[in-house]
PLY file of the C-alpha trace (Angstrom):
ply
format ascii 1.0
element vertex 359
property float x
property float y
property float z
element edge 358
property int vertex1
property int vertex2
end_header
31.29 -65.84 -48.36
31.52 -62.09 -48.19
35.33 -62.19 -48.40
35.17 -64.41 -51.46
32.66 -62.02 -53.03
34.89 -59.04 -52.20
37.94 -60.63 -53.81
35.88 -61.70 -56.80
34.66 -58.12 -57.48
38.08 -56.55 -56.77
39.75 -59.02 -59.13
37.17 -58.30 -61.82
37.42 -54.54 -61.30
41.21 -54.20 -61.31
41.72 -56.94 -63.91
39.33 -55.28 -66.36
40.83 -51.84 -65.70
44.48 -52.81 -66.24
43.65 -54.99 -69.25
41.70 -52.14 -70.90
44.36 -49.53 -70.13
47.11 -51.83 -71.43
45.30 -52.22 -74.75
44.86 -48.46 -74.99
48.55 -47.82 -74.28
49.57 -50.25 -77.04
47.26 -48.50 -79.52
48.50 -45.03 -78.50
52.14 -46.11 -78.80
51.55 -47.53 -82.30
49.95 -44.25 -83.45
52.66 -42.19 -81.75
55.44 -44.18 -83.45
53.79 -43.73 -86.85
53.59 -39.97 -86.23
57.18 -39.51 -84.97
59.07 -42.15 -86.99
60.35 -39.52 -89.45
61.77 -37.41 -86.60
63.42 -40.47 -85.03
65.09 -41.38 -88.33
66.03 -37.82 -89.25
67.67 -37.07 -85.90
69.07 -40.63 -85.53
67.47 -41.39 -82.18
69.02 -44.56 -80.62
66.63 -47.51 -80.21
67.33 -47.87 -76.49
66.59 -44.13 -76.01
63.29 -44.48 -77.89
62.25 -47.49 -75.80
63.55 -46.62 -72.33
63.86 -42.82 -72.26
60.67 -42.05 -74.17
58.07 -44.82 -74.31
58.81 -46.30 -70.88
58.28 -42.83 -69.41
55.33 -42.30 -71.75
53.26 -45.05 -70.08
52.59 -43.53 -66.58
51.37 -40.25 -68.13
48.75 -41.94 -70.29
47.72 -44.38 -67.56
46.89 -41.41 -65.34
45.39 -39.34 -68.17
42.74 -41.99 -68.91
42.50 -43.39 -65.38
39.03 -42.24 -64.35
37.63 -42.77 -67.86
38.70 -46.42 -67.95
37.76 -46.92 -64.31
34.21 -45.97 -65.25
34.12 -48.09 -68.40
35.64 -51.10 -66.58
33.07 -50.94 -63.79
30.17 -50.56 -66.24
31.42 -53.45 -68.38
31.94 -56.15 -65.74
29.04 -55.04 -63.49
26.61 -55.02 -66.44
27.86 -58.48 -67.34
27.20 -59.65 -63.76
23.72 -58.11 -63.93
22.91 -59.79 -67.26
23.95 -63.16 -65.76
21.64 -62.48 -62.76
24.66 -62.58 -60.39
23.73 -59.28 -58.73
20.13 -60.44 -58.19
21.47 -63.56 -56.48
23.87 -61.51 -54.32
21.18 -59.07 -53.13
18.64 -61.86 -52.66
21.02 -63.65 -50.29
20.62 -60.84 -47.77
23.61 -58.68 -48.67
22.69 -55.00 -48.69
23.48 -52.80 -51.67
25.70 -50.68 -49.44
27.71 -53.76 -48.45
27.83 -54.76 -52.10
29.58 -51.43 -52.80
32.49 -52.13 -50.40
34.82 -53.96 -52.83
34.08 -51.32 -55.48
35.07 -48.56 -53.06
38.24 -50.40 -52.00
39.29 -50.74 -55.65
38.33 -47.13 -56.46
40.29 -45.78 -53.47
43.31 -47.87 -54.55
43.10 -46.44 -58.09
42.54 -42.93 -56.69
45.66 -43.17 -54.50
47.58 -44.56 -57.46
46.42 -41.62 -59.57
47.45 -39.14 -56.84
50.92 -40.69 -56.58
51.38 -40.80 -60.35
50.24 -37.20 -60.91
52.17 -35.62 -58.04
55.36 -37.67 -57.73
56.12 -40.23 -60.46
54.84 -38.49 -63.63
56.83 -35.25 -63.03
60.00 -37.38 -63.09
59.01 -39.43 -66.16
57.80 -36.26 -67.94
61.20 -34.68 -67.36
62.94 -37.58 -69.14
60.32 -37.66 -71.88
60.55 -33.91 -72.56
64.36 -34.04 -72.61
64.09 -36.76 -75.27
61.59 -34.69 -77.29
63.81 -31.60 -77.15
66.74 -33.66 -78.46
65.10 -35.87 -81.08
61.63 -34.49 -81.87
61.01 -30.80 -81.22
63.08 -27.79 -82.17
64.55 -25.77 -79.26
62.10 -23.33 -77.67
62.50 -19.67 -78.60
61.06 -16.90 -76.46
59.04 -14.58 -78.70
57.62 -12.46 -75.87
58.17 -8.70 -75.98
57.99 -6.08 -73.23
58.57 -8.58 -70.42
57.82 -7.36 -66.88
58.42 -9.27 -63.66
58.88 -8.61 -59.96
62.00 -10.51 -58.87
61.63 -9.56 -55.19
59.42 -7.18 -53.20
59.99 -3.68 -54.57
62.30 -4.76 -57.44
60.75 -4.65 -60.92
62.59 -5.93 -64.01
61.82 -5.01 -67.61
63.15 -6.57 -70.84
62.12 -5.62 -74.34
63.12 -9.07 -75.72
65.08 -12.12 -74.60
67.06 -14.55 -76.79
66.99 -18.05 -75.26
69.75 -19.33 -77.58
72.35 -16.79 -76.45
70.79 -16.06 -73.03
70.83 -12.36 -73.84
68.22 -9.76 -72.95
67.83 -6.43 -74.72
66.72 -2.99 -73.47
66.98 -4.04 -69.83
65.95 -2.04 -66.78
65.50 -2.71 -63.10
63.59 -0.37 -60.79
63.82 -0.39 -57.00
60.98 1.02 -54.90
60.73 1.96 -51.25
57.01 1.67 -50.76
55.58 3.72 -53.63
58.72 5.84 -54.07
61.26 5.06 -56.81
64.73 5.07 -55.22
66.90 3.79 -58.10
66.69 2.73 -61.71
69.22 0.90 -63.87
68.98 1.00 -67.68
71.17 -1.08 -70.00
71.40 -1.97 -73.67
72.00 -5.66 -72.99
72.18 -8.19 -70.21
74.04 -11.49 -70.72
74.04 -14.62 -68.54
77.45 -15.98 -67.50
76.86 -19.71 -66.98
80.29 -20.25 -65.36
80.00 -17.65 -62.59
76.18 -17.76 -62.65
75.97 -13.98 -62.76
74.50 -11.42 -65.16
76.81 -9.16 -67.14
75.15 -5.80 -67.75
76.40 -3.91 -70.82
76.34 -0.11 -71.38
74.44 0.74 -68.23
73.19 3.89 -66.55
72.26 3.87 -62.85
70.09 6.68 -61.56
69.79 6.98 -57.76
67.01 9.17 -56.41
67.16 10.47 -52.84
64.72 12.64 -50.97
66.40 15.81 -52.15
69.31 14.52 -54.23
69.87 12.61 -57.43
72.99 10.96 -58.89
73.85 9.17 -62.14
76.51 6.48 -62.67
77.49 5.18 -66.13
79.60 2.22 -67.21
80.38 -0.30 -69.95
80.28 -3.58 -68.04
78.88 -4.63 -64.67
78.77 -8.18 -63.31
76.10 -8.68 -60.68
73.79 -11.24 -59.09
70.10 -10.74 -59.86
67.31 -12.87 -58.51
66.33 -14.35 -61.89
67.56 -17.25 -64.01
67.62 -17.91 -67.79
65.20 -20.82 -67.26
62.49 -18.32 -66.38
62.52 -17.04 -69.97
62.45 -20.47 -71.59
59.64 -21.79 -69.39
56.51 -23.01 -71.19
53.23 -24.21 -69.70
54.12 -27.84 -70.41
57.07 -27.51 -68.04
54.71 -27.46 -65.06
54.09 -31.16 -65.80
57.65 -31.83 -64.65
57.01 -30.39 -61.16
56.07 -32.58 -58.23
53.60 -31.77 -55.46
55.92 -29.44 -53.50
57.72 -27.89 -56.49
54.47 -26.82 -58.14
53.28 -25.02 -55.01
56.63 -23.26 -54.55
56.60 -22.27 -58.23
53.07 -20.82 -57.92
54.16 -18.69 -54.95
57.14 -17.40 -56.99
54.98 -16.66 -60.05
52.46 -14.84 -57.88
55.27 -12.61 -56.60
56.39 -11.92 -60.18
52.83 -11.09 -61.25
52.72 -13.82 -63.88
49.75 -13.81 -66.25
49.68 -17.63 -66.38
49.14 -18.10 -62.65
45.62 -19.49 -63.13
46.83 -22.31 -65.40
49.26 -23.38 -62.67
46.60 -23.23 -59.96
44.19 -25.26 -62.11
46.89 -27.91 -62.53
47.54 -27.91 -58.76
43.89 -28.48 -57.87
43.33 -30.95 -60.73
46.00 -33.27 -59.34
43.93 -33.61 -56.16
40.45 -33.53 -57.69
40.98 -36.24 -60.34
41.59 -39.07 -57.82
38.26 -38.17 -56.19
36.64 -38.27 -59.64
37.68 -41.93 -59.83
35.64 -42.71 -56.69
32.63 -40.64 -57.76
32.49 -42.16 -61.25
32.80 -45.65 -59.76
29.66 -45.05 -57.66
27.78 -43.79 -60.72
28.97 -46.76 -62.81
27.82 -49.33 -60.23
24.45 -47.61 -59.83
23.58 -47.54 -63.55
24.98 -50.97 -64.47
23.75 -53.10 -61.55
20.21 -53.21 -62.94
19.42 -55.86 -65.55
17.98 -54.20 -68.67
16.74 -55.46 -72.02
19.53 -53.72 -73.94
22.15 -55.70 -72.05
25.78 -54.62 -71.76
25.55 -52.43 -74.87
22.89 -50.24 -73.28
24.93 -49.85 -70.09
28.11 -49.02 -72.01
26.25 -46.43 -74.08
24.88 -44.71 -70.98
28.27 -45.00 -69.29
30.15 -43.40 -72.17
27.59 -40.58 -72.35
28.02 -39.81 -68.63
31.83 -40.05 -68.80
32.17 -37.72 -71.76
29.65 -35.34 -70.16
31.92 -35.24 -67.10
35.02 -34.57 -69.23
33.22 -31.87 -71.25
31.90 -30.17 -68.12
35.40 -30.32 -66.61
36.91 -28.63 -69.67
34.23 -25.91 -69.77
34.66 -25.04 -66.09
38.45 -24.93 -66.55
38.07 -22.41 -69.39
35.97 -20.19 -67.10
38.86 -20.25 -64.61
41.72 -19.59 -67.03
39.88 -17.11 -69.26
37.30 -15.72 -66.85
36.88 -14.81 -63.19
35.98 -18.21 -61.75
38.31 -19.31 -58.94
40.61 -22.17 -60.12
39.81 -24.44 -57.14
36.09 -23.98 -57.69
36.37 -24.61 -61.45
38.19 -27.90 -60.84
35.90 -29.12 -58.06
32.50 -28.12 -59.53
32.29 -31.23 -61.82
33.15 -33.48 -58.86
30.54 -31.85 -56.64
27.84 -32.00 -59.32
28.50 -35.63 -60.23
28.76 -36.55 -56.53
25.16 -35.33 -56.16
24.18 -37.36 -59.25
25.89 -40.45 -57.79
23.96 -40.03 -54.53
20.66 -39.87 -56.44
21.51 -42.91 -58.59
22.50 -44.96 -55.55
19.13 -44.16 -53.94
17.21 -45.48 -56.95
19.55 -48.44 -57.63
18.04 -51.94 -57.19
18.17 -53.03 -53.56
0 1
1 2
2 3
3 4
4 5
5 6
6 7
7 8
8 9
9 10
10 11
11 12
12 13
13 14
14 15
15 16
16 17
17 18
18 19
19 20
20 21
21 22
22 23
23 24
24 25
25 26
26 27
27 28
28 29
29 30
30 31
31 32
32 33
33 34
34 35
35 36
36 37
37 38
38 39
39 40
40 41
41 42
42 43
43 44
44 45
45 46
46 47
47 48
48 49
49 50
50 51
51 52
52 53
53 54
54 55
55 56
56 57
57 58
58 59
59 60
60 61
61 62
62 63
63 64
64 65
65 66
66 67
67 68
68 69
69 70
70 71
71 72
72 73
73 74
74 75
75 76
76 77
77 78
78 79
79 80
80 81
81 82
82 83
83 84
84 85
85 86
86 87
87 88
88 89
89 90
90 91
91 92
92 93
93 94
94 95
95 96
96 97
97 98
98 99
99 100
100 101
101 102
102 103
103 104
104 105
105 106
106 107
107 108
108 109
109 110
110 111
111 112
112 113
113 114
114 115
115 116
116 117
117 118
118 119
119 120
120 121
121 122
122 123
123 124
124 125
125 126
126 127
127 128
128 129
129 130
130 131
131 132
132 133
133 134
134 135
135 136
136 137
137 138
138 139
139 140
140 141
141 142
142 143
143 144
144 145
145 146
146 147
147 148
148 149
149 150
150 151
151 152
152 153
153 154
154 155
155 156
156 157
157 158
158 159
159 160
160 161
161 162
162 163
163 164
164 165
165 166
166 167
167 168
168 169
169 170
170 171
171 172
172 173
173 174
174 175
175 176
176 177
177 178
178 179
179 180
180 181
181 182
182 183
183 184
184 185
185 186
186 187
187 188
188 189
189 190
190 191
191 192
192 193
193 194
194 195
195 196
196 197
197 198
198 199
199 200
200 201
201 202
202 203
203 204
204 205
205 206
206 207
207 208
208 209
209 210
210 211
211 212
212 213
213 214
214 215
215 216
216 217
217 218
218 219
219 220
220 221
221 222
222 223
223 224
224 225
225 226
226 227
227 228
228 229
229 230
230 231
231 232
232 233
233 234
234 235
235 236
236 237
237 238
238 239
239 240
240 241
241 242
242 243
243 244
244 245
245 246
246 247
247 248
248 249
249 250
250 251
251 252
252 253
253 254
254 255
255 256
256 257
257 258
258 259
259 260
260 261
261 262
262 263
263 264
264 265
265 266
266 267
267 268
268 269
269 270
270 271
271 272
272 273
273 274
274 275
275 276
276 277
277 278
278 279
279 280
280 281
281 282
282 283
283 284
284 285
285 286
286 287
287 288
288 289
289 290
290 291
291 292
292 293
293 294
294 295
295 296
296 297
297 298
298 299
299 300
300 301
301 302
302 303
303 304
304 305
305 306
306 307
307 308
308 309
309 310
310 311
311 312
312 313
313 314
314 315
315 316
316 317
317 318
318 319
319 320
320 321
321 322
322 323
323 324
324 325
325 326
326 327
327 328
328 329
329 330
330 331
331 332
332 333
333 334
334 335
335 336
336 337
337 338
338 339
339 340
340 341
341 342
342 343
343 344
344 345
345 346
346 347
347 348
348 349
349 350
350 351
351 352
352 353
353 354
354 355
355 356
356 357
357 358
């Protein structure tokens, strides 16, 4: 009997979740088409590219984006319906404990949590890459770097400076590179321009002056053109925050280490994204426990009352998550703590609600 009950709840849980998320995806696609149809027609995007390069890759991203929200709503909906039909009363009255009643919910939630982890860290970075390539070709204009006075550390003791960088021509202006031995400046190169050679994959430095500083000596070398290998690539100047969505689990961590070496100002956004990819699957499990606890009791308001409470709790979780993230990216709160605080708080709430749930 218990196995039949388990399969019944799992089927209800996953069936309701995937049905609800499928409806949402259809609605989102319809609105997205209406918004981008002019761009598709203007830039003559092929139909097969729209369907298979964009919208097919569009689906995993939105499934994962709304995963824990629709997990919560799905559990509230079908559990409240079971409660209103007195099915839960019958189950608990037959001698099954509330903890045992939670087993199929936890199995389903863990499955959805693992699915969310896989999507966020491995599949979605690949689909996002295809989707963003499509958008760059048929929707958005090419990115232009408008940053000025760019500083970065390309390796320990080697500091690069650029006044501006043109991403269309891959040319940097008012370039300099300083080399330090500890705190002592040992050489400095200044140049009017630096141009990327995509064939040889080297930088061509134009109108340069190299100043070498010894303990007691100093020398200056001038020239018109110098081809050299520098530990930086043109992609580093055309990188935008959205590009981190194309990085998988290992790539994101390697990129964060590189940005930390360079002294990037956006390091916290990357760390928040890294921790969020792990925390969100756990949010699916926590919100499932809360959903079962509040919807397993039969109330006079019926399913509508449960859904109202459920939506309030879900949007409170999302709001709290956004607020804590802002404190990390704009304040001094540690990124890992900002991402995990909502999970920890709502885990405590779930424990309290389970204690007072009908037994």
